[in-house]
C-alpha positions in Angstrom: 94.4 104.6 88.0 93.4 106.2 91.3 94.8 103.9 94.1 96.0 104.8 97.5 99.4 103.6 98.4 101.2 102.7 101.6 105.0 102.5 101.6 106.7 99.4 103.1 110.1 98.1 103.1 111.5 94.7 102.7 115.2 95.0 104.1 116.1 98.7 103.7 114.5 102.1 103.0 115.4 105.6 103.5 114.8 108.7 101.5 117.8 110.8 102.6 120.5 108.2 103.6 120.7 104.4 104.2 123.6 102.2 105.2 122.8 98.5 105.0 124.3 95.0 104.8 122.5 91.8 104.2 122.1 89.3 106.9 124.5 86.7 104.9 127.3 89.4 104.7 130.8 88.8 105.8 132.3 91.2 108.3 135.2 93.2 106.7 138.0 94.5 108.7 138.4 98.2 108.8 141.6 99.3 107.2 143.1 102.7 107.8 146.0 104.0 105.7 148.9 105.2 107.9 150.9 108.0 106.3 154.3 108.5 108.0 155.2 112.1 107.8 158.9 112.3 107.6 160.2 115.5 109.0 163.8 116.6 108.2 165.2 119.0 110.7 167.7 121.5 109.3 169.7 123.5 111.8 170.4 127.1 110.9 172.4 129.6 112.5 169.5 131.7 113.1 166.4 130.2 115.0 163.3 130.5 113.2 159.9 131.1 115.0 157.4 128.0 114.8 154.4 128.7 112.7 151.3 126.9 114.1 148.8 125.3 111.7 145.3 126.4 112.5 142.9 123.5 113.3 140.7 122.0 110.6 137.2 123.1 110.8 134.8 120.6 112.4 132.0 119.6 109.9 128.8 118.2 111.3 126.3 116.7 109.0 123.0 118.3 108.7 120.3 116.5 106.7 118.9 118.5 103.8 115.2 119.6 104.3 112.9 118.2 101.7 111.1 120.7 99.5 108.0 120.5 97.5 105.2 117.9 98.0 106.8 115.1 100.2 104.9 112.0 101.1 107.7 110.4 103.1 111.1 111.4 104.1 113.5 110.0 106.9 117.1 111.0 107.3 117.3 108.9 110.6 119.2 111.9 112.3 117.0 111.4 115.2 118.9 108.3 116.0 115.7 106.3 116.6 113.4 103.9 114.8 110.3 106.1 115.8 107.7 105.6 113.1 109.0 102.4 111.8 107.2 99.0 112.4 109.3 95.8 112.7 107.8 92.7 111.2 106.9 89.8 113.6 106.0 87.5 110.7 107.2 84.1 109.8 108.1 82.8 106.4 105.8 80.0 105.1 107.1 76.4 104.2 110.2 77.2 106.4 111.6 75.6 109.5 110.5 77.4 112.6 114.2 78.0 113.7 114.9 80.2 110.7 111.3 81.3 109.7 111.0 84.3 111.9 111.8 87.8 110.9 113.8 88.4 113.9 116.7 90.4 112.2 118.0 93.5 114.3 117.8 97.1 113.0 119.5 100.0 114.3 120.0 103.7 113.4 123.7 104.2 113.4 126.6 106.0 111.7 128.6 104.3 108.8 131.6 102.4 109.9 133.8 104.8 108.0 131.8 107.9 108.2 133.1 111.1 106.9 130.5 113.3 108.3 129.7 113.0 112.2 126.0 112.9 112.8 125.2 111.3 109.4 123.2 108.2 110.3 121.2 105.5 108.5 119.2 102.5 108.9 121.6 99.5 109.4 121.1 95.8 109.5 122.9 94.7 112.7 122.4 90.8 112.4 123.7 88.1 110.2 121.9 85.0 108.7 118.4 86.5 109.7 115.3 87.5 107.8 114.8 91.4 107.9 111.6 93.3 107.3 110.7 96.9 108.3 108.0 99.3 107.1 106.6 102.8 107.5 103.5 104.7 106.5 103.4 107.6 104.1 102.3 111.0 105.5 99.3 110.8 103.3 98.0 108.6 100.4 99.5 109.0 97.0 96.9 109.0 94.0 98.1 108.1 90.6 96.6 110.9 88.5 98.6 113.9 87.1 101.6 113.9 89.2 104.8 111.7 88.9 105.8 109.4 91.6 109.4 109.5 92.7 111.1 107.1 95.0 114.5 107.8 96.1 116.9 106.4 98.7 120.6 105.7 99.2 122.4 102.3 100.0 125.8 101.5 101.2 126.9 97.8 101.4 129.6 98.7 103.9 130.3 95.0 104.7 129.9 93.8 101.2 127.1 91.4 100.2 126.9 87.8 99.1 123.2 87.1 98.5 120.4 89.5 99.4 118.7 92.6 98.4 118.2 96.2 99.6 115.0 97.0 97.7 111.7 98.8 98.8 108.1 97.6 98.2 105.1 99.9 97.8 101.9 98.3 99.1 98.4 99.2 98.1 96.4 100.4 101.3 93.9 97.7 102.0 91.7 97.2 105.1 93.5 93.8 105.8 97.0 95.0 105.7 98.9 94.4 108.9 102.4 95.9 108.8 103.7 93.9 111.8 103.1 90.8 109.7 104.9 92.1 106.6 106.8 89.3 105.0 108.1 88.1 101.5 104.7 87.1 100.2 102.8 90.2 101.2 101.1 91.5 98.0 102.9 94.5 96.6 102.3 96.9 93.8 105.8 98.3 93.1 109.3 96.8 94.1 112.4 98.7 93.4 116.1 98.4 94.3 119.4 96.5 94.2 119.6 92.8 94.6 122.4 90.3 94.3 123.2 86.7 94.7 126.5 85.3 93.6 127.8 87.1 90.5 124.1 88.0 89.6 123.7 91.8 90.0 120.3 93.2 89.6 118.4 96.5 89.9 114.7 95.6 90.3 111.8 97.5 89.0 108.6 95.3 89.2 105.0 96.1 89.3 102.0 94.0 89.7 99.2 94.4 87.5 95.5 93.1 87.7 94.4 91.5 84.4 91.1 93.1 83.6 89.9 89.9 82.0 90.9 87.2 84.3 91.3 89.3 87.6 94.6 87.6 88.3 97.7 89.6 89.2 100.8 89.4 87.2 104.2 90.6 87.8 105.6 93.0 85.2 109.5 93.1 85.1 111.5 96.0 83.6 114.4 94.9 81.3 117.7 94.6 82.9 119.9 97.8 82.8 122.6 98.0 80.2 125.1 99.4 82.7 127.6 97.4 84.7 126.0 97.1 88.2 128.8 95.2 90.0 130.6 98.4 91.2 127.6 99.6 93.1 127.7 96.4 95.2 131.4 96.1 95.7 133.1 99.5 96.1 131.5 100.1 99.7 130.3 103.5 98.7 127.0 105.2 99.2 124.9 105.2 96.0 121.7 107.0 95.4 118.9 104.9 93.6 116.0 106.8 92.1 112.7 105.6 90.4 110.7 108.0 88.4 107.0 107.1 87.2 105.4 109.6 85.0 101.6 110.2 84.3 102.3 109.3 80.6 103.4 105.8 81.7 107.1 106.5 81.1 109.6 105.5 83.7 113.3 106.3 84.5 115.8 104.5 86.8 118.8 106.5 87.9 121.9 105.6 89.9 123.8 108.5 91.4 121.6 110.7 89.1 122.8 109.1 86.0 120.2 107.2 83.8 120.7 103.5 83.7 117.2 102.3 82.5 114.0 103.8 81.0 111.0 102.8 79.0 107.2 102.6 79.0 105.1 100.7 81.5 102.7 99.5 78.8 105.3 98.4 76.1 108.7 97.8 77.7 107.8 95.3 80.6 108.0 91.6 80.5 105.5 90.1 80.1 103.8 93.1 78.5 100.7 94.8 79.9 99.1 95.0 76.6 99.0 91.5 74.9 100.5 91.1 71.5 98.5 91.1 68.3 99.4 87.7 67.6 99.9 84.7 69.8 101.1 81.1 69.3 98.4 78.7 67.9 97.4 76.4 70.9 96.2 73.9 68.4 99.3 73.7 66.3 101.2 70.4 66.3 104.6 69.5 65.1 104.6 67.5 61.9 105.6 63.9 62.2 108.5 64.3 59.8 110.0 67.2 61.5 113.7 67.1 62.0 115.0 68.7 65.1 118.5 69.2 63.8 119.1 72.8 62.9 122.2 71.9 60.7 123.4 68.7 59.1 126.7 67.6 57.5 127.0 68.6 53.8 126.6 65.4 51.9 128.6 66.9 48.9 131.6 68.3 51.1 134.9 66.7 50.2 138.0 66.7 52.5 140.8 69.0 51.0 143.8 67.1 49.8 146.3 69.0 52.1 144.1 68.2 55.3 146.3 67.1 58.1 144.5 64.8 60.5 147.3 64.8 63.0 147.9 68.7 63.3 146.3 70.3 66.3 143.6 72.8 65.9 145.7 75.6 67.8 149.3 75.9 68.4 151.2 78.2 70.9 152.2 81.5 69.6 156.0 81.3 69.2 156.3 85.1 69.2 154.3 85.6 72.4 156.2 87.0 75.5 155.0 87.0 79.2 154.3 90.6 80.1 156.6 92.1 82.7 155.4 91.9 86.2 153.3 88.7 85.6 152.8 86.8 88.9 153.3 83.3 88.1 152.9 82.0 91.7 149.8 84.0 92.5 146.3 82.4 91.7 143.6 84.6 90.0 141.2 84.0 92.9 141.7 83.2 96.5 139.5 82.5 99.5 138.1 85.5 101.1 140.0 86.0 104.4 137.3 87.9 106.1 134.5 85.3 105.3 133.0 83.6 108.4 130.9 80.4 108.4 127.2 81.2 109.0 125.9 80.4 112.4 123.1 78.2 111.0 125.7 76.1 108.8 125.1 72.4 109.3 128.1 70.3 108.0 126.0 67.1 108.0 123.5 68.7 105.6 125.5 71.4 104.0 128.8 69.8 103.7 132.2 71.3 104.8 132.0 75.0 104.7 134.5 76.9 102.4 135.0 80.4 102.2 133.9 82.1 99.0 136.5 83.0 96.4 137.3 86.5 95.7 139.7 88.2 93.1 143.2 88.0 94.2 144.0 91.6 95.3 147.7 91.2 94.3 146.6 90.7 90.7 144.9 94.1 90.5 148.0 95.9 90.0 149.7 93.3 88.0 149.2 92.5 84.2 148.0 88.9 85.4 148.4 86.0 87.5 148.8 82.2 87.3 151.2 79.9 85.4 150.8 81.9 82.2 150.7 78.7 80.2 148.4 80.3 77.7 150.9 82.8 76.6 
């Protein structure tokens, strides 16, 4: 399959470092831990000379230099968006006021950076559509070499609903990057995505059916790993996709394998059709009974059956764990949430802050009335 590829990004892309938050993210207040150093002065008959502590060495970030055959790399250390193309497109079937891809991008340090000079591509606007793209140094040909896509993401302000995935587009004469939008045909899509409590790590490729000529999306199975931490811990995580010439693939997070399979056999729907398919001419019999189970006509109620007894009763030996917080709810309103700028109370109703896990319950055995104990 010798096709030329062009790298494009919907939301966030970087090979060395990325810091991103989605347009609907809530701002989170920076919290610094203040440690009070308590110094006890002890007077001695003999004065002791003061011992000065040498200053801590200053650490300045320096991006690693890519080795081997590299088709694209950007650590954003230059501090500019040079080489990147901002989309000027509009989403179809959307009101003009919110259809534009007018979200702002900047190259900046992380809010709580540990290394001065370590920069990344940051979404700076809320409640906006964002799209940005860049070209590869040269076309990539799928022949005898693996394709490796790797970048870092940090949801430093958290995320409610949105993604930080990349899209690889086939190089075609009609491709116009400043009109890049959500429906631009892509070949590979990879990266994290979240809405509500649904946490995903996408790997999708579009395949042209040789019989019909139609393109179909092929989805990798969901990873078995718990992905929630990668979206909520506000730490930088490294996402890696490896496609091998033998049609095998691997997906890693922080260099740990979370998903793998074969492009021909482990995608949904499969690339190769199954040997058997449903009979399109088959019809349900007229006497078909939809009920999977029916009452046993020969069953007899036991003589000691008590109609008035409840199905469950409280455990008389149960005791409430020490430290249980009776007056604290399990979930509370997010104090840092802000109403979106485009919220319309007439159409959307009264805005309520999203619920988050009560921080006070994290260090306790439980919260609430404890009526189930």
